[in-house]
N, CA, C and O atoms as a CHARMM CRD file, in Angstrom:
* protein
*
  248
    1    1 UNK  N     89.32400 100.70500  46.82600 PROA 1      0.00000
    2    1 UNK  CA    88.42100 101.48000  46.13100 PROA 1      0.00000
    3    1 UNK  C     86.72900 101.01800  45.99900 PROA 1      0.00000
    4    1 UNK  O     85.68900 101.61500  45.72100 PROA 1      0.00000
    5    2 UNK  N     87.10400  99.60100  46.36700 PROA 2      0.00000
    6    2 UNK  CA    85.50300  98.87800  47.00400 PROA 2      0.00000
    7    2 UNK  C     84.79500  99.70500  48.16400 PROA 2      0.00000
    8    2 UNK  O     83.67400 100.21400  48.18300 PROA 2      0.00000
    9    3 UNK  N     86.10900  99.67300  49.42100 PROA 3      0.00000
   10    3 UNK  CA    85.77200  99.78300  50.57800 PROA 3      0.00000
   11    3 UNK  C     85.41400 101.63200  49.87200 PROA 3      0.00000
   12    3 UNK  O     84.20300 101.80800  49.73800 PROA 3      0.00000
   13    4 UNK  N     85.81800 102.20800  49.68200 PROA 4      0.00000
   14    4 UNK  CA    85.35900 103.66100  49.12600 PROA 4      0.00000
   15    4 UNK  C     84.31100 103.60400  48.42000 PROA 4      0.00000
   16    4 UNK  O     83.64500 104.58100  48.76300 PROA 4      0.00000
   17    5 UNK  N     83.96100 103.24200  47.91600 PROA 5      0.00000
   18    5 UNK  CA    82.80200 103.05000  46.94300 PROA 5      0.00000
   19    5 UNK  C     81.55600 102.25200  48.32100 PROA 5      0.00000
   20    5 UNK  O     80.34500 102.47100  48.33100 PROA 5      0.00000
   21    6 UNK  N     82.04000 101.67000  48.97800 PROA 6      0.00000
   22    6 UNK  CA    80.85300 101.25400  50.17400 PROA 6      0.00000
   23    6 UNK  C     80.58800 101.90900  51.13500 PROA 6      0.00000
   24    6 UNK  O     79.47300 102.03700  51.64100 PROA 6      0.00000
   25    7 UNK  N     81.47600 102.33300  51.43900 PROA 7      0.00000
   26    7 UNK  CA    81.10500 104.31800  52.68900 PROA 7      0.00000
   27    7 UNK  C     80.17100 104.83300  51.79300 PROA 7      0.00000
   28    7 UNK  O     78.95300 104.87500  51.96600 PROA 7      0.00000
   29    8 UNK  N     80.96500 105.32500  50.57800 PROA 8      0.00000
   30    8 UNK  CA    79.57600 106.58500  50.01200 PROA 8      0.00000
   31    8 UNK  C     78.91500 106.23200  50.01100 PROA 8      0.00000
   32    8 UNK  O     78.06900 106.85100  50.65500 PROA 8      0.00000
   33    9 UNK  N     78.45800 105.02100  49.42900 PROA 9      0.00000
   34    9 UNK  CA    77.14500 104.28900  49.14300 PROA 9      0.00000
   35    9 UNK  C     76.21300 104.19000  50.67900 PROA 9      0.00000
   36    9 UNK  O     75.04800 104.56500  50.81300 PROA 9      0.00000
   37   10 UNK  N     77.06400 103.60000  51.71300 PROA 10     0.00000
   38   10 UNK  CA    75.93400 103.86200  53.04500 PROA 10     0.00000
   39   10 UNK  C     75.55900 105.30400  53.23700 PROA 10     0.00000
   40   10 UNK  O     74.46500 105.81200  52.99100 PROA 10     0.00000
   41   11 UNK  N     76.51800 105.82100  53.66200 PROA 11     0.00000
   42   11 UNK  CA    76.41200 107.19000  54.00600 PROA 11     0.00000
   43   11 UNK  C     75.06500 108.16800  53.12300 PROA 11     0.00000
   44   11 UNK  O     74.09500 108.53900  53.78300 PROA 11     0.00000
   45   12 UNK  N     75.15500 108.46800  51.76000 PROA 12     0.00000
   46   12 UNK  CA    74.49500 108.61100  50.71200 PROA 12     0.00000
   47   12 UNK  C     72.74600 108.09300  50.59400 PROA 12     0.00000
   48   12 UNK  O     71.73600 108.64500  50.15700 PROA 12     0.00000
   49   13 UNK  N     73.07200 106.54200  51.33000 PROA 13     0.00000
   50   13 UNK  CA    71.84900 105.77500  51.31900 PROA 13     0.00000
   51   13 UNK  C     71.20600 106.54300  52.45300 PROA 13     0.00000
   52   13 UNK  O     70.04500 106.95400  52.45800 PROA 13     0.00000
   53   14 UNK  N     72.04200 106.67500  53.35000 PROA 14     0.00000
   54   14 UNK  CA    71.19500 106.71500  54.76400 PROA 14     0.00000
   55   14 UNK  C     70.81400 108.48000  54.34000 PROA 14     0.00000
   56   14 UNK  O     69.62200 108.77000  54.24400 PROA 14     0.00000
   57   15 UNK  N     71.50500 109.19700  54.18600 PROA 15     0.00000
   58   15 UNK  CA    70.65300 110.75300  53.94900 PROA 15     0.00000
   59   15 UNK  C     69.49400 110.95500  52.78100 PROA 15     0.00000
   60   15 UNK  O     68.67300 111.87200  52.77300 PROA 15     0.00000
   61   16 UNK  N     69.62900 109.67800  51.59000 PROA 16     0.00000
   62   16 UNK  CA    68.54900 110.04300  50.78000 PROA 16     0.00000
   63   16 UNK  C     67.59200 109.64900  51.70000 PROA 16     0.00000
   64   16 UNK  O     66.72100 110.39700  52.14400 PROA 16     0.00000
   65   17 UNK  N     67.78300 108.17400  52.06900 PROA 17     0.00000
   66   17 UNK  CA    66.45800 107.80000  53.12500 PROA 17     0.00000
   67   17 UNK  C     65.88700 108.71000  53.94400 PROA 17     0.00000
   68   17 UNK  O     64.67200 108.89000  53.85500 PROA 17     0.00000
   69   18 UNK  N     66.59900 109.38200  54.80500 PROA 18     0.00000
   70   18 UNK  CA    66.04600 109.66100  55.77700 PROA 18     0.00000
   71   18 UNK  C     65.44600 111.21700  55.28500 PROA 18     0.00000
   72   18 UNK  O     64.56300 111.77800  55.93300 PROA 18     0.00000
   73   19 UNK  N     66.20900 111.96900  53.74100 PROA 19     0.00000
   74   19 UNK  CA    65.66700 112.96700  53.25800 PROA 19     0.00000
   75   19 UNK  C     64.22800 112.68600  52.89900 PROA 19     0.00000
   76   19 UNK  O     63.51200 113.67600  53.05200 PROA 19     0.00000
   77   20 UNK  N     63.41000 111.25000  52.32200 PROA 20     0.00000
   78   20 UNK  CA    62.91300 110.96500  51.44400 PROA 20     0.00000
   79   20 UNK  C     61.51500 110.60400  52.50800 PROA 20     0.00000
   80   20 UNK  O     60.33400 110.90500  52.33800 PROA 20     0.00000
   81   21 UNK  N     62.20400 109.80900  53.69700 PROA 21     0.00000
   82   21 UNK  CA    61.18400 109.96800  54.89900 PROA 21     0.00000
   83   21 UNK  C     60.22700 111.40500  55.13100 PROA 21     0.00000
   84   21 UNK  O     59.03500 111.46400  54.83000 PROA 21     0.00000
   85   22 UNK  N     60.65000 112.00800  55.45000 PROA 22     0.00000
   86   22 UNK  CA    60.43700 113.44400  55.75700 PROA 22     0.00000
   87   22 UNK  C     59.56200 114.03900  54.83200 PROA 22     0.00000
   88   22 UNK  O     59.09800 115.13100  55.16100 PROA 22     0.00000
   89   23 UNK  N     59.24100 113.57300  53.76900 PROA 23     0.00000
   90   23 UNK  CA    58.70500 114.89200  53.08200 PROA 23     0.00000
   91   23 UNK  C     57.70100 113.83400  52.01600 PROA 23     0.00000
   92   23 UNK  O     56.97700 114.39700  51.19400 PROA 23     0.00000
   93   24 UNK  N     57.71200 112.54800  52.07900 PROA 24     0.00000
   94   24 UNK  CA    57.24700 112.17200  51.12400 PROA 24     0.00000
   95   24 UNK  C     55.80300 112.04300  51.65200 PROA 24     0.00000
   96   24 UNK  O     54.99300 112.17700  50.73500 PROA 24     0.00000
   97   25 UNK  N     55.25000 111.82700  52.83100 PROA 25     0.00000
   98   25 UNK  CA    53.84300 111.44300  53.27200 PROA 25     0.00000
   99   25 UNK  C     53.27800 112.82700  52.99900 PROA 25     0.00000
  100   25 UNK  O     52.10300 112.94500  53.34700 PROA 25     0.00000
  101   26 UNK  N     53.84300 113.90600  52.45600 PROA 26     0.00000
  102   26 UNK  CA    53.41400 115.28400  52.83900 PROA 26     0.00000
  103   26 UNK  C     53.40700 115.91300  50.83300 PROA 26     0.00000
  104   26 UNK  O     53.34800 117.08500  50.45900 PROA 26     0.00000
  105   27 UNK  N     53.47700 114.83300  50.06900 PROA 27     0.00000
  106   27 UNK  CA    54.11000 114.42800  48.99000 PROA 27     0.00000
  107   27 UNK  C     52.41400 116.22100  47.78900 PROA 27     0.00000
  108   27 UNK  O     52.70600 117.13900  47.02200 PROA 27     0.00000
  109   28 UNK  N     51.50800 115.93400  48.13600 PROA 28     0.00000
  110   28 UNK  CA    50.81500 116.13800  47.03700 PROA 28     0.00000
  111   28 UNK  C     50.31500 117.58900  47.83300 PROA 28     0.00000
  112   28 UNK  O     49.27600 118.12900  47.45300 PROA 28     0.00000
  113   29 UNK  N     51.02400 118.11100  48.82200 PROA 29     0.00000
  114   29 UNK  CA    50.69600 119.43400  49.35600 PROA 29     0.00000
  115   29 UNK  C     52.14400 120.49400  49.06400 PROA 29     0.00000
  116   29 UNK  O     52.28200 121.70100  49.25800 PROA 29     0.00000
  117   30 UNK  N     53.15700 119.39400  48.48900 PROA 30     0.00000
  118   30 UNK  CA    54.47400 120.22900  48.40300 PROA 30     0.00000
  119   30 UNK  C     54.49700 120.98100  46.58400 PROA 30     0.00000
  120   30 UNK  O     54.00800 120.59300  45.52400 PROA 30     0.00000
  121   31 UNK  N     55.29400 122.14300  46.96300 PROA 31     0.00000
  122   31 UNK  CA    55.50400 122.83500  45.84400 PROA 31     0.00000
  123   31 UNK  C     56.35500 122.11600  44.78900 PROA 31     0.00000
  124   31 UNK  O     57.06400 121.14000  45.03400 PROA 31     0.00000
  125   32 UNK  N     56.17300 122.85300  43.27700 PROA 32     0.00000
  126   32 UNK  CA    56.66700 122.78100  42.54300 PROA 32     0.00000
  127   32 UNK  C     58.27500 121.84500  42.61800 PROA 32     0.00000
  128   32 UNK  O     58.68100 120.87400  41.98000 PROA 32     0.00000
  129   33 UNK  N     58.91900 122.73000  43.77400 PROA 33     0.00000
  130   33 UNK  CA    60.28400 122.51200  44.32000 PROA 33     0.00000
  131   33 UNK  C     59.96000 122.03300  44.99100 PROA 33     0.00000
  132   33 UNK  O     58.85400 122.00800  44.45000 PROA 33     0.00000
  133   34 UNK  N     59.77000 121.37700  46.04300 PROA 34     0.00000
  134   34 UNK  CA    59.11600 120.77200  47.29400 PROA 34     0.00000
  135   34 UNK  C     59.10600 119.39100  46.49600 PROA 34     0.00000
  136   34 UNK  O     59.72800 118.45400  46.99800 PROA 34     0.00000
  137   35 UNK  N     58.44200 119.20600  45.28800 PROA 35     0.00000
  138   35 UNK  CA    59.28800 117.90100  44.42700 PROA 35     0.00000
  139   35 UNK  C     59.69400 117.85200  44.14200 PROA 35     0.00000
  140   35 UNK  O     60.02400 116.70400  44.43600 PROA 35     0.00000
  141   36 UNK  N     60.47000 118.22400  43.37700 PROA 36     0.00000
  142   36 UNK  CA    61.85600 118.07900  42.81700 PROA 36     0.00000
  143   36 UNK  C     63.09600 117.72900  44.06300 PROA 36     0.00000
  144   36 UNK  O     63.98200 116.91600  43.79800 PROA 36     0.00000
  145   37 UNK  N     63.04400 118.51900  45.60000 PROA 37     0.00000
  146   37 UNK  CA    63.75800 118.00700  46.41500 PROA 37     0.00000
  147   37 UNK  C     63.35800 115.82000  46.97800 PROA 37     0.00000
  148   37 UNK  O     64.02600 114.89900  47.44900 PROA 37     0.00000
  149   38 UNK  N     62.37400 115.96000  46.66000 PROA 38     0.00000
  150   38 UNK  CA    61.64300 114.62400  46.82500 PROA 38     0.00000
  151   38 UNK  C     62.76100 113.65000  46.37900 PROA 38     0.00000
  152   38 UNK  O     63.51700 112.84200  46.91900 PROA 38     0.00000
  153   39 UNK  N     62.49200 114.13100  45.08400 PROA 39     0.00000
  154   39 UNK  CA    63.08300 113.28000  43.57800 PROA 39     0.00000
  155   39 UNK  C     64.51200 113.04600  44.12400 PROA 39     0.00000
  156   39 UNK  O     65.02700 112.01300  44.55200 PROA 39     0.00000
  157   40 UNK  N     65.01200 114.30700  43.98900 PROA 40     0.00000
  158   40 UNK  CA    66.90000 114.39700  44.39700 PROA 40     0.00000
  159   40 UNK  C     66.86200 113.34300  44.99300 PROA 40     0.00000
  160   40 UNK  O     67.48900 112.32200  44.71100 PROA 40     0.00000
  161   41 UNK  N     65.66700 113.61200  46.39600 PROA 41     0.00000
  162   41 UNK  CA    66.83800 112.18700  47.64900 PROA 41     0.00000
  163   41 UNK  C     66.27000 110.81500  46.97100 PROA 41     0.00000
  164   41 UNK  O     67.02900 109.85400  47.09400 PROA 41     0.00000
  165   42 UNK  N     65.14800 110.59900  46.33100 PROA 42     0.00000
  166   42 UNK  CA    65.00900 109.55200  45.95900 PROA 42     0.00000
  167   42 UNK  C     66.16100 108.60300  45.02300 PROA 42     0.00000
  168   42 UNK  O     66.43300 107.40900  44.89900 PROA 42     0.00000
  169   43 UNK  N     66.76600 110.24800  44.31700 PROA 43     0.00000
  170   43 UNK  CA    67.97300 109.46900  43.58500 PROA 43     0.00000
  171   43 UNK  C     69.28500 109.23900  44.03500 PROA 43     0.00000
  172   43 UNK  O     70.13100 108.38400  43.77300 PROA 43     0.00000
  173   44 UNK  N     69.22400 110.54900  45.02900 PROA 44     0.00000
  174   44 UNK  CA    70.38500 109.87200  46.08400 PROA 44     0.00000
  175   44 UNK  C     70.25700 108.37500  46.41300 PROA 44     0.00000
  176   44 UNK  O     71.13300 107.54000  46.18800 PROA 44     0.00000
  177   45 UNK  N     68.85700 108.10000  47.06900 PROA 45     0.00000
  178   45 UNK  CA    68.71200 107.06900  47.78300 PROA 45     0.00000
  179   45 UNK  C     69.62800 105.57800  46.61400 PROA 45     0.00000
  180   45 UNK  O     70.49400 104.71400  46.75300 PROA 45     0.00000
  181   46 UNK  N     68.76600 106.06300  45.62200 PROA 46     0.00000
  182   46 UNK  CA    69.13100 104.76500  44.22700 PROA 46     0.00000
  183   46 UNK  C     70.83400 105.10400  43.94300 PROA 46     0.00000
  184   46 UNK  O     71.36600 104.33200  43.14600 PROA 46     0.00000
  185   47 UNK  N     71.24200 105.60900  44.21600 PROA 47     0.00000
  186   47 UNK  CA    72.88200 105.89600  43.35900 PROA 47     0.00000
  187   47 UNK  C     73.59300 105.53600  44.99200 PROA 47     0.00000
  188   47 UNK  O     74.77100 105.19400  44.88600 PROA 47     0.00000
  189   48 UNK  N     73.21000 105.55500  46.05900 PROA 48     0.00000
  190   48 UNK  CA    73.61900 104.45800  47.44700 PROA 48     0.00000
  191   48 UNK  C     73.46200 103.32200  47.28100 PROA 48     0.00000
  192   48 UNK  O     74.41800 102.57700  47.49500 PROA 48     0.00000
  193   49 UNK  N     71.80800 102.60800  46.70200 PROA 49     0.00000
  194   49 UNK  CA    71.97700 101.93000  46.83600 PROA 49     0.00000
  195   49 UNK  C     73.11600 100.87000  45.55700 PROA 49     0.00000
  196   49 UNK  O     73.59200  99.76200  45.80400 PROA 49     0.00000
  197   50 UNK  N     73.22300 101.37700  44.72600 PROA 50     0.00000
  198   50 UNK  CA    74.09500 101.21800  43.51200 PROA 50     0.00000
  199   50 UNK  C     75.76200 100.99400  44.15000 PROA 50     0.00000
  200   50 UNK  O     76.46200  99.98200  44.18800 PROA 50     0.00000
  201   51 UNK  N     76.05900 102.59900  44.67500 PROA 51     0.00000
  202   51 UNK  CA    77.45700 101.95700  45.02500 PROA 51     0.00000
  203   51 UNK  C     77.33400 101.12300  46.49500 PROA 51     0.00000
  204   51 UNK  O     78.48800 100.96300  46.89400 PROA 51     0.00000
  205   52 UNK  N     76.67100 100.71700  47.15000 PROA 52     0.00000
  206   52 UNK  CA    76.93800  99.66300  48.35000 PROA 52     0.00000
  207   52 UNK  C     76.54200  98.38100  46.89100 PROA 52     0.00000
  208   52 UNK  O     77.44200  97.54600  46.97900 PROA 52     0.00000
  209   53 UNK  N     76.08300  98.18800  46.31400 PROA 53     0.00000
  210   53 UNK  CA    76.04800  96.60800  45.45800 PROA 53     0.00000
  211   53 UNK  C     77.46200  96.47900  44.73000 PROA 53     0.00000
  212   53 UNK  O     78.09100  95.43300  44.57000 PROA 53     0.00000
  213   54 UNK  N     77.79700  97.65500  44.35700 PROA 54     0.00000
  214   54 UNK  CA    79.57100  97.76000  43.39400 PROA 54     0.00000
  215   54 UNK  C     80.42800  97.26100  44.62900 PROA 54     0.00000
  216   54 UNK  O     81.03900  96.19300  44.59900 PROA 54     0.00000
  217   55 UNK  N     80.42600  98.28000  45.92300 PROA 55     0.00000
  218   55 UNK  CA    81.28200  97.68500  47.53800 PROA 55     0.00000
  219   55 UNK  C     81.01500  96.24200  47.24500 PROA 55     0.00000
  220   55 UNK  O     81.87300  95.43300  46.89200 PROA 55     0.00000
  221   56 UNK  N     79.87200  96.02200  47.40600 PROA 56     0.00000
  222   56 UNK  CA    79.78600  93.99200  48.01300 PROA 56     0.00000
  223   56 UNK  C     80.28800  92.84500  46.68100 PROA 56     0.00000
  224   56 UNK  O     80.41500  91.62500  46.77700 PROA 56     0.00000
  225   57 UNK  N     80.53000  93.81900  45.32500 PROA 57     0.00000
  226   57 UNK  CA    79.80100  92.75800  44.51000 PROA 57     0.00000
  227   57 UNK  C     80.98000  92.04700  44.92600 PROA 57     0.00000
  228   57 UNK  O     81.77300  92.60500  45.68600 PROA 57     0.00000
  229   58 UNK  N     81.20700  90.74400  44.46500 PROA 58     0.00000
  230   58 UNK  CA    82.78100  89.77200  44.22700 PROA 58     0.00000
  231   58 UNK  C     83.21200  89.06200  43.07200 PROA 58     0.00000
  232   58 UNK  O     82.59000  88.22300  42.42000 PROA 58     0.00000
  233   59 UNK  N     84.61500  89.61000  42.86900 PROA 59     0.00000
  234   59 UNK  CA    85.62600  89.09900  41.39500 PROA 59     0.00000
  235   59 UNK  C     84.90900  87.87000  41.49700 PROA 59     0.00000
  236   59 UNK  O     84.31100  87.27100  42.39000 PROA 59     0.00000
  237   60 UNK  N     85.23700  87.63900  39.93700 PROA 60     0.00000
  238   60 UNK  CA    85.13300  86.11800  39.33500 PROA 60     0.00000
  239   60 UNK  C     86.40500  85.95400  39.34400 PROA 60     0.00000
  240   60 UNK  O     87.16200  86.67200  38.69200 PROA 60     0.00000
  241   61 UNK  N     86.87000  84.78900  40.24000 PROA 61     0.00000
  242   61 UNK  CA    88.61500  84.46100  39.50400 PROA 61     0.00000
  243   61 UNK  C     88.80500  82.85600  38.88100 PROA 61     0.00000
  244   61 UNK  O     88.58000  81.87200  39.58600 PROA 61     0.00000
  245   62 UNK  N     89.27200  82.75500  37.39300 PROA 62     0.00000
  246   62 UNK  CA    89.44000  81.50500  37.07100 PROA 62     0.00000
  247   62 UNK  C     90.45900  81.09100  37.26000 PROA 62     0.00000
  248   62 UNK  O     90.70900  79.91800  36.98500 PROA 62     0.00000
């Protein structure tokens, strides 16, 4: 399960990063739909980072 979360996290982070970089510099001229697309890409990036963190987190053993 951890490996699956790690793989999905890496893929979604890369996709989110590429999509954000493409439109971030033109944010002021975007329509509301385009701004929503940028915010959706940012949320995809954050979810991917969270999945990477969960995939790399080690369990404490007692």
